[in-house]
MDTraj code that builds the backbone (N, CA, C; nanometers):
import mdtraj as md
import numpy as np

residues = "MET GLY SER TYR ARG ASP LEU GLN VAL PHE GLN LEU SER ARG LYS LEU THR VAL LEU THR TYR LYS GLN VAL VAL SER LYS MET PRO PRO SER GLU ILE TYR ALA LEU SER SER GLN ILE ARG ARG ALA VAL THR SER ILE THR PHE ASN ILE ALA GLU GLY TYR GLY ARG LYS THR LEU LYS ASP ARG ILE HIS PHE LEU TYR ILE ALA ARG GLY SER LEU TYR GLU LEU GLU ALA GLN LEU ILE THR CYS MET ASP LEU GLY TYR LEU LYS GLN GLU GLU MET LYS ASP VAL VAL LEU LEU GLN SER GLN VAL ALA ARG MET LEU ALA GLY LEU ILE ARG ALA ASN GLU MET SER GLN GLY ASN ILE SER GLN".split()
xyz = np.array([
    [0.0838, -0.1184, 0.0000],
    [0.0000, 0.0000, 0.0000],
    [0.0877, 0.1239, 0.0000],
    [0.0483, 0.2231, -0.0762],
    [0.1246, 0.3460, -0.0850],
    [0.0938, 0.4412, 0.0292],
    [0.1383, 0.5613, 0.0111],
    [0.1182, 0.6657, 0.1105],
    [-0.0241, 0.7219, 0.1013],
    [-0.0701, 0.7803, 0.2090],
    [-0.1991, 0.8491, 0.2066],
    [-0.1997, 0.9591, 0.1018],
    [-0.0814, 1.0132, 0.0712],
    [-0.0721, 1.1193, -0.0299],
    [-0.1095, 1.0705, -0.1686],
    [-0.1033, 0.9385, -0.1888],
    [-0.1397, 0.8800, -0.3175],
    [-0.2899, 0.8581, -0.3317],
    [-0.3628, 0.8671, -0.2229],
    [-0.5075, 0.8455, -0.2269],
    [-0.5760, 0.9600, -0.3017],
    [-0.6626, 0.9243, -0.3947],
    [-0.7341, 1.0265, -0.4699],
    [-0.8214, 1.1128, -0.3778],
    [-0.8810, 1.0509, -0.2757],
    [-0.9651, 1.1268, -0.1834],
    [-0.8815, 1.2299, -0.1068],
    [-0.7579, 1.1977, -0.0749],
    [-0.6703, 1.2941, -0.0076],
    [-0.6388, 1.4107, -0.1018],
    [-0.6064, 1.3776, -0.2261],
    [-0.5739, 1.4820, -0.3237],
    [-0.6943, 1.5726, -0.3507],
    [-0.8126, 1.5118, -0.3617],
    [-0.9328, 1.5926, -0.3845],
    [-0.9703, 1.6747, -0.2620],
    [-0.9444, 1.6223, -0.1431],
    [-0.9751, 1.7003, -0.0233],
    [-0.8836, 1.8229, -0.0144],
    [-0.7608, 1.8094, -0.0623],
    [-0.6708, 1.9261, -0.0683],
    [-0.7253, 2.0306, -0.1658],
    [-0.7749, 1.9837, -0.2798],
    [-0.8355, 2.0763, -0.3773],
    [-0.9594, 2.1426, -0.3180],
    [-1.0367, 2.0645, -0.2423],
    [-1.1549, 2.1202, -0.1775],
    [-1.1164, 2.2313, -0.0806],
    [-1.0079, 2.2124, -0.0085],
    [-0.9603, 2.3153, 0.0847],
    [-0.9277, 2.4438, 0.0105],
    [-0.8491, 2.4327, -0.0949],
    [-0.8082, 2.5515, -0.1715],
    [-0.9302, 2.6200, -0.2321],
    [-1.0180, 2.5412, -0.2921],
    [-1.1370, 2.5973, -0.3559],
    [-1.2278, 2.6653, -0.2537],
    [-1.2428, 2.6050, -0.1371],
    [-1.3259, 2.6640, -0.0319],
    [-1.2674, 2.7965, 0.0146],
    [-1.1368, 2.8014, 0.0319],
    [-1.0731, 2.9274, 0.0707],
    [-1.0949, 3.0340, -0.0365],
    [-1.0791, 2.9970, -0.1633],
    [-1.0897, 3.0953, -0.2715],
    [-1.2332, 3.1380, -0.3005],
    [-1.3262, 3.0422, -0.2979],
    [-1.4621, 3.0741, -0.3417],
    [-1.5604, 3.1012, -0.2292],
    [-1.5225, 3.0678, -0.1075],
    [-1.6146, 3.0897, 0.0041],
    [-1.5516, 3.1821, 0.1086],
    [-1.4432, 3.1384, 0.1690],
    [-1.3826, 3.2133, 0.2803],
    [-1.3441, 3.3549, 0.2374],
    [-1.2865, 3.3692, 0.1197],
    [-1.2410, 3.5020, 0.0757],
    [-1.3567, 3.5989, 0.0519],
    [-1.4775, 3.5464, 0.0378],
    [-1.5943, 3.6309, 0.0100],
    [-1.6816, 3.6560, 0.1327],
    [-1.6390, 3.6027, 0.2455],
    [-1.7169, 3.6214, 0.3680],
    [-1.6999, 3.7650, 0.4189],
    [-1.8021, 3.8182, 0.4840],
    [-1.7900, 3.9536, 0.5396],
    [-1.6868, 3.9561, 0.6527],
    [-1.6207, 4.0681, 0.6708],
    [-1.5203, 4.0800, 0.7774],
    [-1.5741, 4.0462, 0.9160],
    [-1.7020, 4.0683, 0.9371],
    [-1.7609, 4.0384, 1.0686],
    [-1.7596, 3.8891, 1.1002],
    [-1.7395, 3.8054, 1.0001],
    [-1.7398, 3.6601, 1.0194],
    [-1.5994, 3.5995, 1.0306],
    [-1.4960, 3.6824, 1.0311],
    [-1.3593, 3.6290, 1.0295],
    [-1.3295, 3.5383, 1.1488],
    [-1.3875, 3.5675, 1.2642],
    [-1.3623, 3.4847, 1.3822],
    [-1.4804, 3.3933, 1.4154],
    [-1.5811, 3.3945, 1.3292],
    [-1.7004, 3.3133, 1.3557],
    [-1.7160, 3.2085, 1.2453],
    [-1.8128, 3.2268, 1.1584],
    [-1.8437, 3.1270, 1.0557],
    [-1.7252, 3.1009, 0.9630],
    [-1.6567, 3.2047, 0.9240],
    [-1.5393, 3.1887, 0.8367],
    [-1.4325, 3.1019, 0.9021],
    [-1.4094, 3.1241, 1.0298],
    [-1.3121, 3.0448, 1.1049],
    [-1.3560, 2.8988, 1.1132],
    [-1.4851, 2.8764, 1.1373],
    [-1.5383, 2.7406, 1.1460],
    [-1.5236, 2.6676, 1.0121],
    [-1.5484, 2.7380, 0.9030],
    [-1.5350, 2.6792, 0.7691],
    [-1.3896, 2.6397, 0.7437],
    [-1.2976, 2.7284, 0.7788],
    [-1.1545, 2.6981, 0.7581],
    [-1.1140, 2.5747, 0.8382],
    [-1.1598, 2.5662, 0.9613],
    [-1.1244, 2.4510, 1.0453],
    [-1.1862, 2.3217, 0.9924],
    [-1.3105, 2.3265, 0.9504],
    [-1.3777, 2.2054, 0.9021],
    [-1.3132, 2.1536, 0.7737],
    [-1.2885, 2.2427, 0.6794],
    [-1.2355, 2.1970, 0.5501],
    [-1.0928, 2.1431, 0.5627],
    [-1.0117, 2.2044, 0.6465],
    [-0.8757, 2.1524, 0.6636],
    [-0.8761, 2.0231, 0.7451],
    [-0.9724, 2.0081, 0.8328],
    [-0.9831, 1.8877, 0.9155],
    [-1.0041, 1.7627, 0.8309],
    [-1.0705, 1.7764, 0.7185],
    [-1.0939, 1.6614, 0.6307],
    [-0.9603, 1.6017, 0.5875],
    [-0.8764, 1.6845, 0.5298],
    [-0.7454, 1.6401, 0.4815],
    [-0.6572, 1.5926, 0.5964],
    [-0.6556, 1.6679, 0.7032],
    [-0.5678, 1.6348, 0.8159],
    [-0.6049, 1.5021, 0.8807],
    [-0.7349, 1.4733, 0.8911],
    [-0.7767, 1.3480, 0.9542],
    [-0.7553, 1.2268, 0.8649],
    [-0.7629, 1.2450, 0.7345],
    [-0.7263, 1.1350, 0.6444],
    [-0.5794, 1.1008, 0.6671],
    [-0.4949, 1.2032, 0.6690],
    [-0.3514, 1.1810, 0.6904],
    [-0.3248, 1.1193, 0.8269],
    [-0.3888, 1.1728, 0.9299],
    [-0.3644, 1.1214, 1.0645],
    [-0.4072, 0.9755, 1.0766],
    [-0.5179, 0.9409, 1.0142],
    [-0.5641, 0.8024, 1.0182],
    [-0.4633, 0.7064, 0.9589],
    [-0.3986, 0.7488, 0.8520],
    [-0.2990, 0.6623, 0.7887],
    [-0.1676, 0.6604, 0.8649],
    [-0.1525, 0.7527, 0.9576],
    [-0.0337, 0.7533, 1.0420],
    [-0.0499, 0.6728, 1.1690],
    [-0.1697, 0.6256, 1.1930],
    [-0.1970, 0.5483, 1.3137],
    [-0.1561, 0.4031, 1.2959],
    [-0.1400, 0.3366, 1.4075],
    [-0.0866, 0.2004, 1.4073],
    [-0.1855, 0.0951, 1.3598],
    [-0.3112, 0.1091, 1.3990],
    [-0.4071, 0.0023, 1.3694],
    [-0.5100, 0.0468, 1.2655],
    [-0.5672, -0.0515, 1.2012],
    [-0.6740, -0.0268, 1.1043],
    [-0.7958, 0.0343, 1.1738],
    [-0.8225, -0.0094, 1.2963],
    [-0.9340, 0.0468, 1.3739],
    [-0.9142, 0.1975, 1.3937],
    [-0.7923, 0.2383, 1.4261],
    [-0.7631, 0.3813, 1.4416],
    [-0.7804, 0.4552, 1.3094],
    [-0.7338, 0.3940, 1.2000],
    [-0.7470, 0.4582, 1.0691],
    [-0.8942, 0.4837, 1.0384],
    [-0.9759, 0.3821, 1.0580],
    [-1.1188, 0.3952, 1.0305],
    [-1.1804, 0.5042, 1.1175],
    [-1.1398, 0.5096, 1.2437],
    [-1.1893, 0.6134, 1.3348],
    [-1.1606, 0.7536, 1.2793],
    [-1.0395, 0.7768, 1.2315],
    [-1.0042, 0.9089, 1.1794],
    [-1.0714, 0.9376, 1.0453],
    [-1.0982, 0.8338, 0.9669],
    [-1.1731, 0.8548, 0.8433],
    [-1.3163, 0.8982, 0.8752],
    [-1.3727, 0.8437, 0.9825],
    [-1.5054, 0.8878, 1.0256],
    [-1.5019, 1.0328, 1.0758],
    [-1.3955, 1.0705, 1.1417],
    [-1.3821, 1.2108, 1.1845],
    [-1.3752, 1.3016, 1.0618],
    [-1.2993, 1.2598, 0.9606],
    [-1.2911, 1.3370, 0.8357],
    [-1.4299, 1.3503, 0.7730],
    [-1.5063, 1.2413, 0.7754],
    [-1.6420, 1.2448, 0.7204],
    [-1.7300, 1.3409, 0.7994],
    [-1.7153, 1.3415, 0.9302],
    [-1.7904, 1.4357, 1.0120],
    [-1.7575, 1.5798, 0.9759],
    [-1.6310, 1.6076, 0.9542],
    [-1.5895, 1.7430, 0.9143],
    [-1.6442, 1.7794, 0.7779],
    [-1.6542, 1.6818, 0.6901],
    [-1.7093, 1.7042, 0.5567],
    [-1.8563, 1.7449, 0.5651],
    [-1.9317, 1.6766, 0.6516],
    [-2.0723, 1.7126, 0.6696],
    [-2.0870, 1.8453, 0.7439],
    [-1.9947, 1.8729, 0.8342],
    [-1.9943, 2.0028, 0.9011],
    [-1.9755, 2.1138, 0.7977],
    [-1.8832, 2.0933, 0.7043],
    [-1.8609, 2.1916, 0.5980],
    [-1.9881, 2.2107, 0.5162],
    [-2.0539, 2.1009, 0.4836],
    [-2.1781, 2.1103, 0.4062],
    [-2.2809, 2.1974, 0.4782],
    [-2.2980, 2.1759, 0.6075],
    [-2.3934, 2.2549, 0.6857],
    [-2.3515, 2.4020, 0.6912],
    [-2.2214, 2.4274, 0.6986],
    [-2.1726, 2.5649, 0.7012],
    [-2.1978, 2.6352, 0.5679],
    [-2.1844, 2.5630, 0.4580],
    [-2.2134, 2.6213, 0.3264],
    [-2.3621, 2.6551, 0.3154],
    [-2.4453, 2.5680, 0.3674],
    [-2.5895, 2.5949, 0.3693],
    [-2.6177, 2.7203, 0.4522],
    [-2.5500, 2.7334, 0.5645],
    [-2.5664, 2.8509, 0.6496],
    [-2.5239, 2.9783, 0.5759],
    [-2.4160, 2.9712, 0.4995],
    [-2.3726, 3.0870, 0.4194],
    [-2.4828, 3.1314, 0.3238],
    [-2.5499, 3.0342, 0.2631],
    [-2.6603, 3.0681, 0.1724],
    [-2.7784, 3.1240, 0.2508],
    [-2.8104, 3.0610, 0.3640],
    [-2.9232, 3.1071, 0.4462],
    [-2.9041, 3.2509, 0.4922],
    [-2.7808, 3.2865, 0.5243],
    [-2.7521, 3.4218, 0.5722],
    [-2.7342, 3.5225, 0.4582],
    [-2.7357, 3.4733, 0.3354],
    [-2.7224, 3.5614, 0.2195],
    [-2.5797, 3.6053, 0.1916],
    [-2.4816, 3.5375, 0.2501],
    [-2.3421, 3.5730, 0.2250],
    [-2.2988, 3.5327, 0.0848],
    [-2.3478, 3.4197, 0.0388],
    [-2.3154, 3.3704, -0.0942],
    [-2.4391, 3.3057, -0.1551],
    [-2.4472, 3.3137, -0.2859],
    [-2.5562, 3.2477, -0.3574],
    [-2.5137, 3.1054, -0.3923],
    [-2.6123, 3.0207, -0.4129],
    [-2.5861, 2.8804, -0.4457],
    [-2.4943, 2.8693, -0.5675],
    [-2.5167, 2.9514, -0.6672],
    [-2.4352, 2.9476, -0.7894],
    [-2.2880, 2.9786, -0.7596],
    [-2.2615, 3.0670, -0.6646],
    [-2.1242, 3.1030, -0.6301],
    [-2.0495, 2.9885, -0.5621],
    [-2.1250, 2.8967, -0.5017],
    [-2.0622, 2.7861, -0.4293],
    [-2.0760, 2.6536, -0.5029],
    [-2.1267, 2.6582, -0.6256],
    [-2.1558, 2.5366, -0.7011],
    [-2.0344, 2.4439, -0.7102],
    [-1.9181, 2.4973, -0.7461],
    [-1.7981, 2.4140, -0.7614],
    [-1.7550, 2.3514, -0.6286],
    [-1.7666, 2.4282, -0.5218],
    [-1.7305, 2.3770, -0.3890],
    [-1.8260, 2.2653, -0.3487],
    [-1.9542, 2.2859, -0.3693],
    [-2.0548, 2.1862, -0.3323],
    [-2.0363, 2.0580, -0.4136],
    [-2.0078, 2.0709, -0.5422],
    [-1.9856, 1.9526, -0.6252],
    [-1.8632, 1.8741, -0.5793],
    [-1.7547, 1.9447, -0.5501],
    [-1.6336, 1.8772, -0.5042],
    [-1.6551, 1.8167, -0.3657],
    [-1.7288, 1.8861, -0.2814],
    [-1.7600, 1.8329, -0.1479],
    [-1.8374, 1.7020, -0.1611],
    [-1.9320, 1.6962, -0.2529],
    [-2.0089, 1.5733, -0.2751],
    [-1.9211, 1.4608, -0.3277],
    [-1.8298, 1.4941, -0.4154],
    [-1.7388, 1.3931, -0.4711],
    [-1.6477, 1.3366, -0.3616],
    [-1.5941, 1.4240, -0.2791],
    [-1.5088, 1.3795, -0.1686],
    [-1.5904, 1.2927, -0.0721],
    [-1.7149, 1.3295, -0.0470],
    [-1.8005, 1.2511, 0.0437],
    [-1.8199, 1.1093, -0.0087],
    [-1.8462, 1.0956, -0.1387],
    [-1.8638, 0.9621, -0.1969],
    [-1.7353, 0.8804, -0.1882],
    [-1.6233, 0.9432, -0.2195],
    [-1.4954, 0.8720, -0.2163],
    [-1.4576, 0.8326, -0.0740],
    [-1.4817, 0.9200, 0.0199],
    [-1.4494, 0.8911, 0.1599],
    [-1.5365, 0.7774, 0.2123],
    [-1.6635, 0.7762, 0.1740],
    [-1.7521, 0.6666, 0.2141],
    [-1.7002, 0.5338, 0.1582],
    [-1.6541, 0.5354, 0.0338],
    [-1.5985, 0.4146, -0.0260],
    [-1.4718, 0.3687, 0.0434],
    [-1.3876, 0.4637, 0.0810],
    [-1.2634, 0.4300, 0.1511],
    [-1.2931, 0.3720, 0.2890],
    [-1.3902, 0.4295, 0.3574],
    [-1.4301, 0.3759, 0.4885],
    [-1.4822, 0.2336, 0.4717],
    [-1.5688, 0.2156, 0.3744],
    [-1.6265, 0.0827, 0.3497],
    [-1.5170, -0.0196, 0.3176],
    [-1.4223, 0.0175, 0.2331],
    [-1.3131, -0.0733, 0.1968],
    [-1.2283, -0.1095, 0.3180],
    [-1.1998, -0.0115, 0.4023],
    [-1.1205, -0.0381, 0.5228],
    [-1.1981, -0.1256, 0.6211],
    [-1.3278, -0.1003, 0.6345],
    [-1.4086, -0.1824, 0.7239],
    [-1.4188, -0.3260, 0.6730],
    [-1.4300, -0.3411, 0.5410],
    [-1.4366, -0.4763, 0.4849],
    [-1.3064, -0.5506, 0.5066],
    [-1.1958, -0.4825, 0.4931],
    [-1.0669, -0.5496, 0.5144],
    [-1.0462, -0.5839, 0.6616],
    [-1.1165, -0.5114, 0.7479],
    [-1.1096, -0.5416, 0.8918],
    [-1.2141, -0.6461, 0.9299],
    [-1.3100, -0.6673, 0.8406],
    [-1.4145, -0.7652, 0.8691],
    [-1.5298, -0.7090, 0.9493],
    [-1.5484, -0.5749, 0.9452],
    [-1.6531, -0.5104, 1.0252],
    [-1.7837, -0.4867, 0.9528],
    [-1.7932, -0.5246, 0.8286],
    [-1.9132, -0.4874, 0.7540],
    [-1.9670, -0.6106, 0.6826],
    [-2.0963, -0.6219, 0.6787],
    [-2.1561, -0.7322, 0.6042],
    [-2.1892, -0.6852, 0.4643],
    [-2.1803, -0.7774, 0.3705],
    [-2.2040, -0.7390, 0.2312],
    [-2.3446, -0.7588, 0.1885],
])
top = md.Topology()
chain = top.add_chain()
for i, resn in enumerate(residues, 1):
    res = top.add_residue(resn, chain, resSeq=i)
    for name in ("N", "CA", "C"):
        top.add_atom(name, md.element.get_by_symbol(name[0]), res)
traj = md.Trajectory(xyz[None], top)
């Protein structure tokens, strides 16, 4: 098995981070720099960081645990993007690319979790 850096989901999560910073965080009002904007930055970077941390852990059980944390951060980001739209900070069209990439990362991460659980014998087919 290669490095976590070789995982497509890791590479796409890095792209999601950059895209979120460019298309969402940079357009947030200054009043949100320590609030919603800060939460978005933490959630989006947490996805990539937890994938990496999971692969740095000793056991497969630990890896799966950190992949679930990454998934939680991914859903947190989704809710934060919805909040941005609800508050009128950004329109749905302005976040379209971020939302599409977020969905793609979510599908890939779910597949990676499933594959790891199957190799551990934790999931029924």
